[in-house]
A tleap script that builds the chain and sets N, CA, C and O, in Angstrom:
source leaprc.protein.ff14SB
mol = sequence {
  NMET THR ASP ALA ALA ALA VAL ASP ALA ALA
  ASP ARG GLY THR LEU GLU VAL ARG THR LYS
  ALA ILE ARG THR LEU VAL GLU GLN ALA ALA
  LEU GLU THR PRO GLY THR VAL ALA HIE ARG
  ALA GLY LEU ALA ARG LEU THR GLY GLN GLY
  ARG THR THR VAL GLU MET HIE GLY ARG SER
  ALA ARG VAL THR THR ASP VAL ALA CYS VAL
  TRP PRO CYS ALA VAL THR GLN VAL ALA VAL
  GLU VAL ARG ASP ARG ILE ARG GLU LEU ALA
  ALA ARG TYR SER GLY VAL HIE ILE SER SER
  VAL ASP VAL THR VAL HIE VAL VAL ALA PRO
  GLY ASP THR ASP GLN PRO ARG ARG ARG VAL
  CGLU
}
set mol.1.N position { 38.850 3.376 -53.845 }
set mol.1.CA position { 39.750 2.262 -54.043 }
set mol.1.C position { 38.931 0.979 -54.126 }
set mol.1.O position { 38.088 0.715 -53.269 }
set mol.2.N position { 39.186 0.182 -55.165 }
set mol.2.CA position { 38.421 -1.036 -55.394 }
set mol.2.C position { 39.210 -2.246 -54.956 }
set mol.2.O position { 40.402 -2.360 -55.242 }
set mol.3.N position { 38.545 -3.149 -54.262 }
set mol.3.CA position { 39.173 -4.399 -53.846 }
set mol.3.C position { 39.320 -5.293 -55.077 }
set mol.3.O position { 38.337 -5.533 -55.779 }
set mol.4.N position { 40.545 -5.794 -55.356 }
set mol.4.CA position { 40.807 -6.599 -56.550 }
set mol.4.C position { 39.971 -7.869 -56.582 }
set mol.4.O position { 39.593 -8.336 -57.657 }
set mol.5.N position { 39.681 -8.431 -55.418 }
set mol.5.CA position { 38.899 -9.661 -55.372 }
set mol.5.C position { 37.443 -9.415 -55.755 }
set mol.5.O position { 36.762 -10.333 -56.212 }
set mol.6.N position { 36.956 -8.187 -55.574 }
set mol.6.CA position { 35.571 -7.866 -55.882 }
set mol.6.C position { 35.355 -7.630 -57.374 }
set mol.6.O position { 34.211 -7.627 -57.828 }
set mol.7.N position { 36.414 -7.434 -58.142 }
set mol.7.CA position { 36.301 -7.182 -59.574 }
set mol.7.C position { 36.164 -8.513 -60.299 }
set mol.7.O position { 36.935 -9.442 -60.057 }
set mol.8.N position { 35.185 -8.602 -61.185 }
set mol.8.CA position { 34.955 -9.815 -61.961 }
set mol.8.C position { 36.188 -10.123 -62.820 }
set mol.8.O position { 36.809 -9.216 -63.374 }
set mol.9.N position { 36.532 -11.409 -62.925 }
set mol.9.CA position { 37.727 -11.831 -63.668 }
set mol.9.C position { 37.713 -11.330 -65.106 }
set mol.9.O position { 38.765 -10.983 -65.643 }
set mol.10.N position { 36.561 -11.285 -65.729 }
set mol.10.CA position { 36.467 -10.841 -67.127 }
set mol.10.C position { 36.769 -9.353 -67.274 }
set mol.10.O position { 37.098 -8.892 -68.366 }
set mol.11.N position { 36.660 -8.604 -66.185 }
set mol.11.CA position { 36.883 -7.167 -66.228 }
set mol.11.C position { 38.281 -6.752 -65.766 }
set mol.11.O position { 38.569 -5.557 -65.691 }
set mol.12.N position { 39.141 -7.700 -65.459 }
set mol.12.CA position { 40.458 -7.382 -64.902 }
set mol.12.C position { 41.496 -7.009 -65.949 }
set mol.12.O position { 42.535 -6.444 -65.608 }
set mol.13.N position { 41.243 -7.307 -67.195 }
set mol.13.CA position { 42.215 -6.990 -68.228 }
set mol.13.C position { 42.818 -8.253 -68.811 }
set mol.13.O position { 42.341 -9.359 -68.556 }
set mol.14.N position { 43.868 -8.081 -69.595 }
set mol.14.CA position { 44.492 -9.220 -70.261 }
set mol.14.C position { 46.001 -9.168 -70.068 }
set mol.14.O position { 46.567 -8.141 -69.694 }
set mol.15.N position { 46.621 -10.280 -70.329 }
set mol.15.CA position { 48.071 -10.372 -70.282 }
set mol.15.C position { 48.562 -10.662 -71.685 }
set mol.15.O position { 48.136 -11.636 -72.305 }
set mol.16.N position { 49.445 -9.834 -72.185 }
set mol.16.CA position { 50.009 -10.043 -73.513 }
set mol.16.C position { 51.453 -10.506 -73.351 }
set mol.16.O position { 52.287 -9.791 -72.795 }
set mol.17.N position { 51.736 -11.704 -73.840 }
set mol.17.CA position { 53.082 -12.255 -73.752 }
set mol.17.C position { 53.756 -12.059 -75.097 }
set mol.17.O position { 53.260 -12.538 -76.116 }
set mol.18.N position { 54.849 -11.381 -75.110 }
set mol.18.CA position { 55.569 -11.098 -76.345 }
set mol.18.C position { 56.334 -12.313 -76.838 }
set mol.18.O position { 56.773 -13.153 -76.054 }
set mol.19.N position { 56.483 -12.388 -78.139 }
set mol.19.CA position { 57.206 -13.488 -78.767 }
set mol.19.C position { 58.634 -13.564 -78.253 }
set mol.19.O position { 59.161 -14.657 -78.044 }
set mol.20.N position { 59.268 -12.409 -78.047 }
set mol.20.CA position { 60.642 -12.384 -77.563 }
set mol.20.C position { 60.752 -13.005 -76.171 }
set mol.20.O position { 61.739 -13.672 -75.865 }
set mol.21.N position { 59.752 -12.790 -75.337 }
set mol.21.CA position { 59.767 -13.378 -73.994 }
set mol.21.C position { 59.665 -14.901 -74.075 }
set mol.21.O position { 60.354 -15.608 -73.340 }
set mol.22.N position { 58.822 -15.398 -74.948 }
set mol.22.CA position { 58.693 -16.847 -75.124 }
set mol.22.C position { 60.005 -17.417 -75.662 }
set mol.22.O position { 60.458 -18.468 -75.209 }
set mol.23.N position { 60.613 -16.729 -76.624 }
set mol.23.CA position { 61.886 -17.201 -77.190 }
set mol.23.C position { 62.961 -17.268 -76.104 }
set mol.23.O position { 63.743 -18.217 -76.069 }
set mol.24.N position { 63.006 -16.283 -75.231 }
set mol.24.CA position { 63.971 -16.286 -74.133 }
set mol.24.C position { 63.718 -17.460 -73.190 }
set mol.24.O position { 64.661 -18.135 -72.777 }
set mol.25.N position { 62.455 -17.707 -72.848 }
set mol.25.CA position { 62.120 -18.855 -71.997 }
set mol.25.C position { 62.531 -20.170 -72.657 }
set mol.25.O position { 63.081 -21.056 -72.003 }
set mol.26.N position { 62.264 -20.288 -73.941 }
set mol.26.CA position { 62.596 -21.514 -74.678 }
set mol.26.C position { 64.106 -21.735 -74.694 }
set mol.26.O position { 64.571 -22.843 -74.426 }
set mol.27.N position { 64.867 -20.700 -75.004 }
set mol.27.CA position { 66.324 -20.840 -75.066 }
set mol.27.C position { 66.901 -21.208 -73.701 }
set mol.27.O position { 67.803 -22.041 -73.611 }
set mol.28.N position { 66.383 -20.594 -72.643 }
set mol.28.CA position { 66.877 -20.900 -71.303 }
set mol.28.C position { 66.516 -22.332 -70.915 }
set mol.28.O position { 67.342 -23.055 -70.359 }
set mol.29.N position { 65.295 -22.734 -71.206 }
set mol.29.CA position { 64.869 -24.104 -70.894 }
set mol.29.C position { 65.737 -25.121 -71.628 }
set mol.29.O position { 66.119 -26.142 -71.056 }
set mol.30.N position { 66.046 -24.845 -72.885 }
set mol.30.CA position { 66.878 -25.765 -73.669 }
set mol.30.C position { 68.285 -25.861 -73.087 }
set mol.30.O position { 68.831 -26.958 -72.965 }
set mol.31.N position { 68.871 -24.730 -72.729 }
set mol.31.CA position { 70.232 -24.732 -72.170 }
set mol.31.C position { 70.309 -25.384 -70.800 }
set mol.31.O position { 71.359 -25.905 -70.422 }
set mol.32.N position { 69.213 -25.364 -70.051 }
set mol.32.CA position { 69.205 -25.967 -68.723 }
set mol.32.C position { 68.913 -27.468 -68.763 }
set mol.32.O position { 68.955 -28.134 -67.729 }
set mol.33.N position { 68.624 -27.993 -69.932 }
set mol.33.CA position { 68.344 -29.416 -70.060 }
set mol.33.C position { 69.650 -30.195 -69.969 }
set mol.33.O position { 70.608 -29.875 -70.672 }
set mol.34.N position { 69.702 -31.218 -69.109 }
set mol.34.CA position { 70.926 -32.018 -68.996 }
set mol.34.C position { 71.335 -32.597 -70.352 }
set mol.34.O position { 70.512 -33.124 -71.100 }
set mol.35.N position { 72.629 -32.482 -70.640 }
set mol.35.CA position { 73.161 -33.004 -71.894 }
set mol.35.C position { 73.395 -31.939 -72.950 }
set mol.35.O position { 74.118 -32.182 -73.915 }
set mol.36.N position { 72.789 -30.745 -72.787 }
set mol.36.CA position { 72.996 -29.687 -73.773 }
set mol.36.C position { 74.149 -28.782 -73.348 }
set mol.36.O position { 74.467 -28.677 -72.163 }
set mol.37.N position { 74.763 -28.138 -74.322 }
set mol.37.CA position { 75.850 -27.193 -74.064 }
set mol.37.C position { 75.620 -25.932 -74.891 }
set mol.37.O position { 74.938 -25.967 -75.915 }
set mol.38.N position { 76.186 -24.839 -74.446 }
set mol.38.CA position { 76.113 -23.590 -75.203 }
set mol.38.C position { 77.069 -23.681 -76.386 }
set mol.38.O position { 78.252 -23.985 -76.228 }
set mol.39.N position { 76.530 -23.408 -77.582 }
set mol.39.CA position { 77.366 -23.474 -78.776 }
set mol.39.C position { 76.690 -22.694 -79.894 }
set mol.39.O position { 75.531 -22.941 -80.226 }
set mol.40.N position { 77.418 -21.760 -80.463 }
set mol.40.CA position { 76.930 -21.030 -81.631 }
set mol.40.C position { 78.028 -21.079 -82.668 }
set mol.40.O position { 79.207 -20.916 -82.352 }
set mol.41.N position { 77.639 -21.300 -83.891 }
set mol.41.CA position { 78.628 -21.416 -84.954 }
set mol.41.C position { 78.412 -20.340 -86.014 }
set mol.41.O position { 77.323 -19.781 -86.141 }
set mol.42.N position { 79.452 -20.067 -86.758 }
set mol.42.CA position { 79.362 -19.186 -87.919 }
set mol.42.C position { 78.828 -17.812 -87.602 }
set mol.42.O position { 79.260 -17.170 -86.645 }
set mol.43.N position { 77.870 -17.357 -88.421 }
set mol.43.CA position { 77.313 -16.025 -88.305 }
set mol.43.C position { 76.588 -15.815 -86.975 }
set mol.43.O position { 76.611 -14.712 -86.429 }
set mol.44.N position { 75.951 -16.849 -86.455 }
set mol.44.CA position { 75.247 -16.721 -85.176 }
set mol.44.C position { 76.204 -16.331 -84.055 }
set mol.44.O position { 75.834 -15.573 -83.158 }
set mol.45.N position { 77.427 -16.842 -84.101 }
set mol.45.CA position { 78.421 -16.491 -83.080 }
set mol.45.C position { 78.780 -15.008 -83.169 }
set mol.45.O position { 78.983 -14.356 -82.144 }
set mol.46.N position { 78.860 -14.480 -84.371 }
set mol.46.CA position { 79.224 -13.076 -84.557 }
set mol.46.C position { 78.076 -12.133 -84.212 }
set mol.46.O position { 78.303 -11.072 -83.631 }
set mol.47.N position { 76.855 -12.504 -84.561 }
set mol.47.CA position { 75.718 -11.615 -84.338 }
set mol.47.C position { 75.057 -11.807 -82.990 }
set mol.47.O position { 74.267 -10.965 -82.563 }
set mol.48.N position { 75.372 -12.917 -82.302 }
set mol.48.CA position { 74.756 -13.191 -81.015 }
set mol.48.C position { 73.357 -13.764 -81.129 }
set mol.48.O position { 72.663 -13.888 -80.119 }
set mol.49.N position { 72.924 -14.115 -82.332 }
set mol.49.CA position { 71.587 -14.659 -82.521 }
set mol.49.C position { 71.574 -16.164 -82.326 }
set mol.49.O position { 72.464 -16.876 -82.791 }
set mol.50.N position { 70.557 -16.631 -81.636 }
set mol.50.CA position { 70.385 -18.063 -81.452 }
set mol.50.C position { 69.594 -18.648 -82.599 }
set mol.50.O position { 69.222 -17.955 -83.546 }
set mol.51.N position { 69.348 -19.927 -82.494 }
set mol.51.CA position { 68.592 -20.605 -83.531 }
set mol.51.C position { 67.259 -21.070 -82.976 }
set mol.51.O position { 66.964 -22.265 -82.961 }
set mol.52.N position { 66.467 -20.132 -82.526 }
set mol.52.CA position { 65.142 -20.441 -81.996 }
set mol.52.C position { 64.129 -19.532 -82.667 }
set mol.52.O position { 64.315 -18.317 -82.735 }
set mol.53.N position { 63.051 -20.135 -83.164 }
set mol.53.CA position { 61.955 -19.340 -83.717 }
set mol.53.C position { 60.677 -19.699 -82.973 }
set mol.53.O position { 60.457 -20.848 -82.588 }
set mol.54.N position { 59.852 -18.691 -82.786 }
set mol.54.CA position { 58.569 -18.862 -82.114 }
set mol.54.C position { 57.508 -18.219 -82.987 }
set mol.54.O position { 57.619 -17.046 -83.344 }
set mol.55.N position { 56.481 -18.981 -83.333 }
set mol.55.CA position { 55.342 -18.456 -84.088 }
set mol.55.C position { 54.146 -18.447 -83.152 }
set mol.55.O position { 53.653 -19.500 -82.749 }
set mol.56.N position { 53.684 -17.254 -82.811 }
set mol.56.CA position { 52.548 -17.121 -81.897 }
set mol.56.C position { 51.244 -17.163 -82.684 }
set mol.56.O position { 51.136 -16.584 -83.765 }
set mol.57.N position { 50.265 -17.851 -82.128 }
set mol.57.CA position { 48.916 -17.934 -82.683 }
set mol.57.C position { 47.955 -17.787 -81.509 }
set mol.57.O position { 47.516 -18.779 -80.927 }
set mol.58.N position { 47.633 -16.546 -81.168 }
set mol.58.CA position { 46.793 -16.296 -79.996 }
set mol.58.C position { 47.540 -16.662 -78.729 }
set mol.58.O position { 48.609 -16.115 -78.458 }
set mol.59.N position { 46.981 -17.594 -77.940 }
set mol.59.CA position { 47.598 -18.025 -76.681 }
set mol.59.C position { 48.358 -19.340 -76.839 }
set mol.59.O position { 48.615 -20.031 -75.853 }
set mol.60.N position { 48.715 -19.683 -78.067 }
set mol.60.CA position { 49.538 -20.870 -78.285 }
set mol.60.C position { 50.699 -20.499 -79.204 }
set mol.60.O position { 50.670 -19.476 -79.886 }
set mol.61.N position { 51.713 -21.352 -79.205 }
set mol.61.CA position { 52.909 -21.058 -79.987 }
set mol.61.C position { 53.478 -22.337 -80.577 }
set mol.61.O position { 53.324 -23.429 -80.029 }
set mol.62.N position { 54.138 -22.163 -81.708 }
set mol.62.CA position { 54.877 -23.244 -82.348 }
set mol.62.C position { 56.347 -22.861 -82.248 }
set mol.62.O position { 56.733 -21.750 -82.612 }
set mol.63.N position { 57.176 -23.796 -81.748 }
set mol.63.CA position { 58.582 -23.510 -81.479 }
set mol.63.C position { 59.475 -24.412 -82.324 }
set mol.63.O position { 59.213 -25.604 -82.485 }
set mol.64.N position { 60.528 -23.818 -82.854 }
set mol.64.CA position { 61.594 -24.559 -83.526 }
set mol.64.C position { 62.895 -24.100 -82.889 }
set mol.64.O position { 63.153 -22.900 -82.792 }
set mol.65.N position { 63.714 -25.049 -82.454 }
set mol.65.CA position { 64.968 -24.668 -81.807 }
set mol.65.C position { 66.076 -25.655 -82.131 }
set mol.65.O position { 65.816 -26.830 -82.392 }
set mol.66.N position { 67.297 -25.179 -82.114 }
set mol.66.CA position { 68.485 -26.007 -82.284 }
set mol.66.C position { 69.239 -26.030 -80.965 }
set mol.66.O position { 69.366 -25.007 -80.293 }
set mol.67.N position { 69.737 -27.199 -80.604 }
set mol.67.CA position { 70.557 -27.333 -79.406 }
set mol.67.C position { 71.821 -28.092 -79.773 }
set mol.67.O position { 71.891 -28.746 -80.814 }
set mol.68.N position { 72.815 -27.994 -78.902 }
set mol.68.CA position { 74.071 -28.711 -79.116 }
set mol.68.C position { 74.335 -29.619 -77.937 }
set mol.68.O position { 73.977 -29.310 -76.800 }
set mol.69.N position { 74.961 -30.737 -78.219 }
set mol.69.CA position { 75.415 -31.631 -77.159 }
set mol.69.C position { 76.776 -32.185 -77.568 }
set mol.69.O position { 77.096 -32.281 -78.753 }
set mol.70.N position { 77.565 -32.546 -76.564 }
set mol.70.CA position { 78.925 -33.027 -76.809 }
set mol.70.C position { 78.886 -34.526 -77.098 }
set mol.70.O position { 78.266 -35.298 -76.368 }
set mol.71.N position { 79.556 -34.918 -78.170 }
set mol.71.CA position { 79.633 -36.323 -78.545 }
set mol.71.C position { 80.567 -37.058 -77.605 }
set mol.71.O position { 81.616 -36.497 -77.289 }
set mol.72.N position { 80.291 -38.232 -77.142 }
set mol.72.CA position { 79.113 -39.053 -77.426 }
set mol.72.C position { 77.942 -38.648 -76.539 }
set mol.72.O position { 78.132 -38.249 -75.390 }
set mol.73.N position { 76.732 -38.753 -77.080 }
set mol.73.CA position { 75.531 -38.432 -76.327 }
set mol.73.C position { 74.346 -39.215 -76.879 }
set mol.73.O position { 74.392 -39.736 -77.993 }
set mol.74.N position { 73.312 -39.286 -76.099 }
set mol.74.CA position { 72.075 -39.948 -76.523 }
set mol.74.C position { 71.206 -38.887 -77.196 }
set mol.74.O position { 70.389 -38.240 -76.540 }
set mol.75.N position { 71.383 -38.714 -78.487 }
set mol.75.CA position { 70.754 -37.618 -79.231 }
set mol.75.C position { 69.228 -37.642 -79.096 }
set mol.75.O position { 68.617 -36.609 -78.825 }
set mol.76.N position { 68.627 -38.782 -79.277 }
set mol.76.CA position { 67.165 -38.880 -79.187 }
set mol.76.C position { 66.674 -38.500 -77.799 }
set mol.76.O position { 65.693 -37.770 -77.663 }
set mol.77.N position { 67.345 -38.988 -76.776 }
set mol.77.CA position { 66.959 -38.677 -75.402 }
set mol.77.C position { 67.089 -37.180 -75.122 }
set mol.77.O position { 66.213 -36.595 -74.486 }
set mol.78.N position { 68.170 -36.555 -75.589 }
set mol.78.CA position { 68.354 -35.115 -75.397 }
set mol.78.C position { 67.221 -34.353 -76.075 }
set mol.78.O position { 66.665 -33.426 -75.487 }
set mol.79.N position { 66.872 -34.730 -77.305 }
set mol.79.CA position { 65.799 -34.041 -78.038 }
set mol.79.C position { 64.461 -34.157 -77.307 }
set mol.79.O position { 63.727 -33.174 -77.204 }
set mol.80.N position { 64.141 -35.339 -76.803 }
set mol.80.CA position { 62.885 -35.547 -76.080 }
set mol.80.C position { 62.859 -34.722 -74.797 }
set mol.80.O position { 61.845 -34.099 -74.483 }
set mol.81.N position { 63.955 -34.712 -74.061 }
set mol.81.CA position { 64.013 -33.958 -72.810 }
set mol.81.C position { 63.934 -32.452 -73.055 }
set mol.81.O position { 63.300 -31.737 -72.280 }
set mol.82.N position { 64.569 -31.961 -74.125 }
set mol.82.CA position { 64.480 -30.534 -74.464 }
set mol.82.C position { 63.031 -30.181 -74.797 }
set mol.82.O position { 62.502 -29.189 -74.296 }
set mol.83.N position { 62.394 -30.986 -75.635 }
set mol.83.CA position { 61.000 -30.738 -76.027 }
set mol.83.C position { 60.088 -30.695 -74.805 }
set mol.83.O position { 59.285 -29.773 -74.660 }
set mol.84.N position { 60.210 -31.686 -73.929 }
set mol.84.CA position { 59.350 -31.752 -72.745 }
set mol.84.C position { 59.595 -30.581 -71.802 }
set mol.84.O position { 58.653 -30.015 -71.247 }
set mol.85.N position { 60.854 -30.223 -71.623 }
set mol.85.CA position { 61.201 -29.112 -70.719 }
set mol.85.C position { 60.676 -27.784 -71.262 }
set mol.85.O position { 60.173 -26.956 -70.502 }
set mol.86.N position { 60.794 -27.581 -72.568 }
set mol.86.CA position { 60.279 -26.347 -73.182 }
set mol.86.C position { 58.778 -26.251 -72.968 }
set mol.86.O position { 58.276 -25.203 -72.562 }
set mol.87.N position { 58.060 -27.326 -73.236 }
set mol.87.CA position { 56.597 -27.313 -73.063 }
set mol.87.C position { 56.214 -27.013 -71.612 }
set mol.87.O position { 55.320 -26.208 -71.353 }
set mol.88.N position { 56.888 -27.656 -70.685 }
set mol.88.CA position { 56.559 -27.483 -69.270 }
set mol.88.C position { 56.857 -26.069 -68.781 }
set mol.88.O position { 55.989 -25.417 -68.202 }
set mol.89.N position { 58.085 -25.590 -69.013 }
set mol.89.CA position { 58.483 -24.295 -68.460 }
set mol.89.C position { 57.803 -23.121 -69.153 }
set mol.89.O position { 57.437 -22.148 -68.494 }
set mol.90.N position { 57.629 -23.195 -70.455 }
set mol.90.CA position { 56.963 -22.093 -71.155 }
set mol.90.C position { 55.518 -21.959 -70.680 }
set mol.90.O position { 55.028 -20.849 -70.475 }
set mol.91.N position { 54.841 -23.084 -70.506 }
set mol.91.CA position { 53.456 -23.033 -70.019 }
set mol.91.C position { 53.401 -22.515 -68.585 }
set mol.91.O position { 52.536 -21.710 -68.243 }
set mol.92.N position { 54.329 -22.982 -67.751 }
set mol.92.CA position { 54.333 -22.573 -66.345 }
set mol.92.C position { 54.604 -21.086 -66.180 }
set mol.92.O position { 53.914 -20.420 -65.410 }
set mol.93.N position { 55.589 -20.555 -66.883 }
set mol.93.CA position { 56.002 -19.170 -66.671 }
set mol.93.C position { 55.276 -18.151 -67.527 }
set mol.93.O position { 55.276 -16.965 -67.196 }
set mol.94.N position { 54.653 -18.582 -68.625 }
set mol.94.CA position { 54.010 -17.607 -69.504 }
set mol.94.C position { 52.516 -17.834 -69.675 }
set mol.94.O position { 51.790 -16.910 -70.043 }
set mol.95.N position { 52.046 -19.049 -69.413 }
set mol.95.CA position { 50.639 -19.354 -69.654 }
set mol.95.C position { 50.339 -19.639 -71.117 }
set mol.95.O position { 49.184 -19.863 -71.479 }
set mol.96.N position { 51.351 -19.634 -71.950 }
set mol.96.CA position { 51.180 -19.908 -73.379 }
set mol.96.C position { 51.276 -21.407 -73.607 }
set mol.96.O position { 52.193 -22.061 -73.108 }
set mol.97.N position { 50.330 -21.948 -74.360 }
set mol.97.CA position { 50.351 -23.373 -74.710 }
set mol.97.C position { 51.306 -23.567 -75.886 }
set mol.97.O position { 51.168 -22.912 -76.919 }
set mol.98.N position { 52.259 -24.457 -75.727 }
set mol.98.CA position { 53.192 -24.762 -76.811 }
set mol.98.C position { 52.595 -25.927 -77.591 }
set mol.98.O position { 52.593 -27.065 -77.122 }
set mol.99.N position { 52.090 -25.632 -78.783 }
set mol.99.CA position { 51.388 -26.650 -79.568 }
set mol.99.C position { 52.344 -27.642 -80.209 }
set mol.99.O position { 51.999 -28.813 -80.371 }
set mol.100.N position { 53.532 -27.197 -80.576 }
set mol.100.CA position { 54.532 -28.120 -81.115 }
set mol.100.C position { 55.929 -27.572 -80.876 }
set mol.100.O position { 56.148 -26.361 -80.832 }
set mol.101.N position { 56.868 -28.502 -80.723 }
set mol.101.CA position { 58.273 -28.148 -80.536 }
set mol.101.C position { 59.090 -29.027 -81.463 }
set mol.101.O position { 59.074 -30.252 -81.343 }
set mol.102.N position { 59.800 -28.406 -82.382 }
set mol.102.CA position { 60.727 -29.125 -83.254 }
set mol.102.C position { 62.137 -28.854 -82.750 }
set mol.102.O position { 62.569 -27.703 -82.679 }
set mol.103.N position { 62.849 -29.917 -82.402 }
set mol.103.CA position { 64.194 -29.794 -81.853 }
set mol.103.C position { 65.185 -30.440 -82.809 }
set mol.103.O position { 65.019 -31.595 -83.202 }
set mol.104.N position { 66.216 -29.689 -83.182 }
set mol.104.CA position { 67.319 -30.236 -83.966 }
set mol.104.C position { 68.535 -30.261 -83.055 }
set mol.104.O position { 68.912 -29.243 -82.474 }
set mol.105.N position { 69.147 -31.438 -82.936 }
set mol.105.CA position { 70.313 -31.589 -82.077 }
set mol.105.C position { 71.561 -31.615 -82.942 }
set mol.105.O position { 71.669 -32.410 -83.876 }
set mol.106.N position { 72.501 -30.738 -82.621 }
set mol.106.CA position { 73.798 -30.697 -83.293 }
set mol.106.C position { 74.823 -31.275 -82.331 }
set mol.106.O position { 74.854 -30.922 -81.152 }
set mol.107.N position { 75.641 -32.147 -82.834 }
set mol.107.CA position { 76.666 -32.770 -81.999 }
set mol.107.C position { 77.972 -32.028 -82.237 }
set mol.107.O position { 78.360 -31.787 -83.380 }
set mol.108.N position { 78.649 -31.666 -81.148 }
set mol.108.CA position { 79.901 -30.923 -81.258 }
set mol.108.C position { 81.026 -31.700 -80.574 }
set mol.108.O position { 80.794 -32.562 -79.726 }
set mol.109.N position { 82.242 -31.366 -80.973 }
set mol.109.CA position { 83.427 -31.991 -80.370 }
set mol.109.C position { 83.586 -31.486 -78.938 }
set mol.109.O position { 83.168 -30.370 -78.633 }
set mol.110.N position { 84.181 -32.284 -78.059 }
set mol.110.CA position { 84.301 -31.912 -76.645 }
set mol.110.C position { 84.902 -30.531 -76.377 }
set mol.110.O position { 84.483 -29.893 -75.411 }
set mol.111.N position { 85.830 -30.041 -77.145 }
set mol.111.CA position { 86.450 -28.744 -76.873 }
set mol.111.C position { 85.814 -27.585 -77.612 }
set mol.111.O position { 86.341 -26.474 -77.567 }
set mol.112.N position { 84.686 -27.808 -78.300 }
set mol.112.CA position { 84.111 -26.808 -79.195 }
set mol.112.C position { 82.809 -26.223 -78.662 }
set mol.112.O position { 81.834 -26.130 -79.408 }
set mol.113.N position { 82.765 -25.825 -77.384 }
set mol.113.CA position { 81.558 -25.252 -76.801 }
set mol.113.C position { 81.814 -23.821 -76.375 }
set mol.113.O position { 82.958 -23.370 -76.319 }
set mol.114.N position { 80.735 -23.112 -76.076 }
set mol.114.CA position { 80.831 -21.738 -75.578 }
set mol.114.C position { 80.795 -21.690 -74.056 }
set mol.114.O position { 80.631 -20.614 -73.481 }
set mol.115.N position { 80.945 -22.827 -73.395 }
set mol.115.CA position { 80.915 -22.868 -71.939 }
set mol.115.C position { 82.104 -22.079 -71.389 }
set mol.115.O position { 83.207 -22.147 -71.932 }
set mol.116.N position { 81.874 -21.330 -70.309 }
set mol.116.CA position { 83.002 -20.613 -69.712 }
set mol.116.C position { 84.062 -21.593 -69.220 }
set mol.116.O position { 83.745 -22.628 -68.634 }
set mol.117.N position { 85.280 -21.261 -69.458 }
set mol.117.CA position { 86.376 -22.136 -69.041 }
set mol.117.C position { 86.869 -21.713 -67.670 }
set mol.117.O position { 86.946 -20.523 -67.367 }
set mol.118.N position { 87.200 -22.686 -66.850 }
set mol.118.CA position { 87.712 -22.406 -65.516 }
set mol.118.C position { 89.166 -21.980 -65.627 }
set mol.118.O position { 89.935 -22.518 -66.424 }
set mol.119.N position { 89.511 -21.023 -64.826 }
set mol.119.CA position { 90.880 -20.537 -64.817 }
set mol.119.C position { 91.509 -20.886 -63.485 }
set mol.119.O position { 90.964 -20.561 -62.430 }
set mol.120.N position { 92.626 -21.530 -63.530 }
set mol.120.CA position { 93.327 -21.919 -62.314 }
set mol.120.C position { 94.599 -21.098 -62.222 }
set mol.120.O position { 95.367 -21.007 -63.179 }
set mol.121.N position { 94.810 -20.507 -61.068 }
set mol.121.CA position { 96.020 -19.699 -60.883 }
set mol.121.C position { 96.893 -20.302 -59.821 }
set mol.121.O position { 97.959 -19.766 -59.521 }
savepdb mol mol.pdb
quit
């Protein structure tokens, strides 16, 4: 039995982060950003597909994502906060450097979100 601390770091192996894992982290980070809401329109609502793409290049990634916010909102501020949160959380949880994040903000009407509705009995 070998002590893990005695093994040289270069001989310990590698970690492979899948594109799907990064996409999941990005989507969760975007949804957890204050001001964003869950919303899928058209075909995405039927297929369950989000609007996030991740292009991996070694240990870095380029991200493009769409988010929704309820009007009225500070669109620029939401986009900046989503971008910063994606960069921070993806790096923290995956070790992948996010080289760029393109965020498109869609504004939706107050009653047009996928947020669960409260039921009062």
